[in-house]
C-alpha positions as CSV (number, residue, x, y, z in Angstrom):
1,M,154.0,-52.8,-19.6
2,A,155.3,-56.1,-18.4
3,L,154.7,-59.8,-18.1
4,D,153.8,-60.9,-14.6
5,D,155.1,-64.0,-12.8
6,D,152.5,-66.1,-14.7
7,L,153.7,-64.7,-18.0
8,M,150.4,-62.7,-18.4
9,F,150.7,-59.3,-20.0
10,I,149.8,-56.4,-17.7
11,A,148.1,-53.6,-19.7
12,E,149.2,-50.0,-19.0
13,E,146.9,-47.0,-18.6
14,A,148.0,-44.1,-20.8
15,E,146.2,-41.1,-22.3
16,L,146.1,-40.4,-26.0
17,S,144.9,-37.4,-27.8
18,C,144.3,-36.1,-31.3
19,K,143.0,-33.1,-33.2
20,N,139.6,-33.6,-34.7
21,G,139.9,-34.4,-38.4
22,Q,143.7,-34.5,-38.4
23,P,145.4,-37.8,-39.4
24,I,147.8,-39.7,-37.1
25,L,150.6,-40.9,-39.3
26,N,153.4,-43.3,-38.4
27,L,152.9,-42.9,-34.7
28,P,155.0,-45.6,-33.0
29,I,153.9,-47.1,-29.7
30,Y,156.6,-49.1,-28.0
31,F,156.1,-52.2,-25.7
32,E,158.6,-53.7,-23.4
33,N,158.8,-56.2,-20.6
34,S,159.5,-55.1,-17.0
35,D,163.2,-55.9,-17.5
36,G,163.4,-53.5,-20.5
37,T,163.6,-56.1,-23.2
38,D,161.3,-55.9,-26.2
39,F,157.8,-57.4,-25.7
40,P,157.7,-60.4,-28.2
41,F,154.0,-60.3,-29.1
42,P,153.6,-64.1,-28.9
43,A,151.5,-65.7,-31.6
44,Y,150.7,-62.2,-33.0
45,V,148.0,-62.1,-35.7
46,S,146.9,-58.5,-35.8
47,A,146.5,-55.3,-33.7
48,Y,143.4,-53.3,-32.9
49,L,142.4,-49.9,-31.6
50,N,138.9,-49.4,-30.3
51,I,137.4,-46.0,-29.3
52,Y,134.4,-45.9,-27.1
53,Q,132.0,-43.1,-26.0
54,G,133.3,-43.8,-22.5
55,K,134.6,-46.7,-20.4
56,G,132.1,-49.5,-20.7
57,E,130.0,-47.5,-23.2
58,T,129.2,-47.7,-27.0
59,L,131.9,-48.6,-29.4
60,L,132.4,-45.6,-31.8
61,K,135.4,-46.6,-34.0
62,S,137.4,-49.8,-34.5
63,Y,140.6,-50.0,-36.4
64,T,142.7,-53.0,-37.4
65,S,144.1,-52.5,-40.9
66,Q,145.5,-49.1,-40.0
67,L,147.8,-50.6,-37.4
68,T,151.0,-52.5,-38.2
69,R,153.7,-54.2,-36.0
70,N,157.4,-53.9,-36.3
71,S,159.2,-55.9,-33.6
72,A,158.0,-54.5,-30.3
73,I,156.3,-51.5,-31.9
74,I,152.7,-51.0,-33.0
75,V,152.5,-48.2,-35.6
76,L,149.2,-46.2,-36.0
77,N,148.3,-44.8,-39.4
78,L,144.9,-43.2,-39.2
79,S,143.5,-41.0,-41.9
80,A,141.7,-37.6,-41.4
81,S,138.4,-39.4,-41.8
82,D,139.4,-42.0,-39.3
83,M,140.1,-39.2,-36.8
84,T,136.9,-37.2,-37.4
85,F,134.6,-37.3,-34.4
86,G,131.1,-35.8,-34.0
87,S,132.3,-33.6,-31.1
88,F,135.3,-32.7,-29.1
89,G,135.9,-34.2,-25.6
90,K,137.0,-37.2,-23.8
91,Y,136.4,-40.7,-25.1
92,Y,138.0,-44.1,-24.0
93,Y,140.3,-46.3,-26.0
94,E,141.7,-49.8,-25.9
95,L,144.8,-50.9,-27.9
96,G,145.7,-54.5,-28.1
97,Y,146.5,-57.4,-30.3
98,V,144.9,-60.7,-31.4
99,Y,146.9,-63.9,-31.2
100,S,146.4,-67.2,-32.9
101,G,143.1,-68.8,-31.8
102,G,141.3,-65.5,-31.9
103,Y,142.2,-64.4,-28.4
104,T,142.9,-60.8,-27.5
105,V,145.5,-59.2,-25.3
106,L,144.9,-55.7,-24.0
107,L,148.1,-53.6,-24.1
108,R,147.0,-50.0,-23.3
109,F,143.8,-48.3,-22.4
110,G,142.7,-44.9,-21.1
111,N,141.2,-41.6,-21.9
112,F,141.3,-40.5,-25.6
113,T,140.9,-36.8,-25.9
114,V,139.7,-35.2,-29.1
115,Q,140.6,-31.5,-29.3
């Protein structure tokens, strides 16, 4: 992840996976600028994780209160019921944050595999 020359964040594609019905507890996801310094999350209000049937398809799950931020880290705390899906397979996710004014910044996206 990095800020480009116009100070716009460039989201990173990365795969995530989980076991169906198993919680994800205290999973830290680190964010940094291209020079290796911590990403500052300017005007941070909250974080979000959205899981879709597929890219550009139906939203299946949306999480906000289960995500917290500590410096340049977003921590996921998702219960077993949060991580229960109707079927195994590949989904699509977007992880980002909301900043003051209600605007969103996409941080990571990609395949979300449920095993």
